[in-house]
Steps between C-alpha positions, in 0.01 A plus 500: 500500500810436713460513879783497752419330832705609801531337844718732710643417841713706734823402321377301200286537189356216290361572154327336204408654166178361344374508144128534570404378153632152581544527881859382445785611729746679272766560767541475875761559763603601850688796646660411833699681770352839408666765717784270607671438169268352242467191282283445191379165369322541165350250257384647170641448152800363689592457865697761689630495857745742659564733792369848411498800730141564614496763774120517497190361328507769231845377399367142498210598271747672266702175486184304420399738219854494362500121480146479359603734216853365453584372147676200655267409789179694448164426339380852417674789327373789711357557848198668338382156386406423863134602526463469878655362818322271746625484859442222751408649840480269802261701717213730409331492840129575479558776245527289185257237376645494148793616289546875457679740269762685706453860605625694804210384716564134416867535592407666830255221588754228417746681727237507776479122476875469561433445871319179398775385261822677605725262306314537170295817447783755541700322228195495274449874540867554420462284188194695381672836546813369327296392195328840481837674534669297226209441259315827549145579614346413161553123549208365709597325823252246639504338845361151567460392863550157660231589754231647274350166390420421863307822559182313401514284813197538728572677827463177697798362306738786565424636849711342776332413833698762696365834633334672205674827581826358357334464163359851522826660620768297321313308228609167648310244292554215257633638172623191319779488242591326171174650370624542143599132489172377651302715256698376200475127573135518604416660164707236318323224693161634386627490139617139543164401646317678217284696742444860603701592811182632661362144509798346680641449848877444475776450757831631366821379669802724436780284639857627491755631747212726598161327485136595526161351424195687376131420487380645168121520484344619177835630378561710813712447810280375783766407757874450507764352728752787529389767743616840622843400371630213281597314820152356557355180357700204368848401620739634235871490421607697807164635626304320770154569367218497757609419855349553846570872568576420865822339374642851451457592866617160623822495298565865584488425871685169479780630276497863620467636146277770352179455306677647195772233525236227523317635194835491316542137609148416378575666165856381435577190707173306504277318252658219300848612607409502867333158491754321283816673619629446145387770260223740405504359145232235451719318248768442764241382751342267244840345424579459870161338568561250219831416667320419825532827694204495741492873572498576128207261460328666797534841333335364184222334700425820693487707181273252322264479797483881523408530132238227541347685797459820299344317206245342733432826682453699180275232351282535811504883479399509134246217517706258291772537238539429130881490479828513692789672321870450577742772391842664567836325542396211726141477382599477135799267537449254786264217408555324834367792704198542273411133542555517875267799527216353293530150650222454754275765344316250281189551716493857365506377141873550449739243361835490318615296202863417578602486134347840424651640819854419383483692173632854451323781320395860554145386573369145545226299669619236749154380605407133509231388255233477771584831674206739523725786616791583270865515609699729269861612469544846346826690464452845648593808302472807720706712261264432209204583724664834583564563129136420415371735771735770373385453142134514602537822698714675238262408218196611697 
């Protein structure tokens, strides 16, 4: 079975084609500047990159299919070899607790959630409709939600301490994000530990330009750091993470700017960029800190302390933990940050072996010999998780 995984944005479309027999990626690529020109980057039998006119997402999907079936660049001979399409959807609100096969009602509900994810859900709906238009209604379309994994959180974890009417009227609550990643690495961690997920309490740390932490109790999301939007929680590349909400009113009065402008500042000018004044890219900040830049070092220290706080808090919530997992761009690749986070948590049974911590692999244990709680590094694979969900639903 071949499954095409699509991640559509407002003007972009990422794709990967999976062979579900081996779970190998056969081809992948990116359509950019949809509606304002168009550019395709494809990696299949051979690499291809060029400007191609893509007036809409349907045109982009046609370009993808053409390259996947091309004698020179493709990996299949006919579009009919694609058994199903899996779509990444950022927000499913309270409607979706698991992946779903697309029908008209599903599309309508995803559209309803656009108010909660205006930059993502409309593009996803466009991508779904484009695939149906190009591939026909006989090819199953499956949607997998970033938020659905977190729908198992108890109410005390997701209700904000503001007037309850705002939850009832506007569904303002903690939703959490990166759910597909947290679910994938938590399951992999259980495999590495040789135990059933239901027996384990795991803290998963998805650390990239966008970062979130999840308490996974018995294989289910119990609490998570991102909230109503992906702005909450840890300091990130350009996002502030959790701050005193009174700051919004104070800056608005002091600078005579609107709440919307301040939210933009908190989303795009804060976090590691705001602290360091150098970059939103952790690699740049890491280099600058090694060269003696104090604000770069401060940004790293603040991030590490924030991660440490969440690990401690989630250990307390779950009544202890069995493992901490690091994943995503920073989590998988920066040994220094991992060591900085775990250092000082020896009282909880954690400990890092520096030699193990400096290796590189898709999945490895960096725990010290005497550690009672495991520290693991696991490369996330959200696209494979989407493909697996799609395969499961189509086969059932």
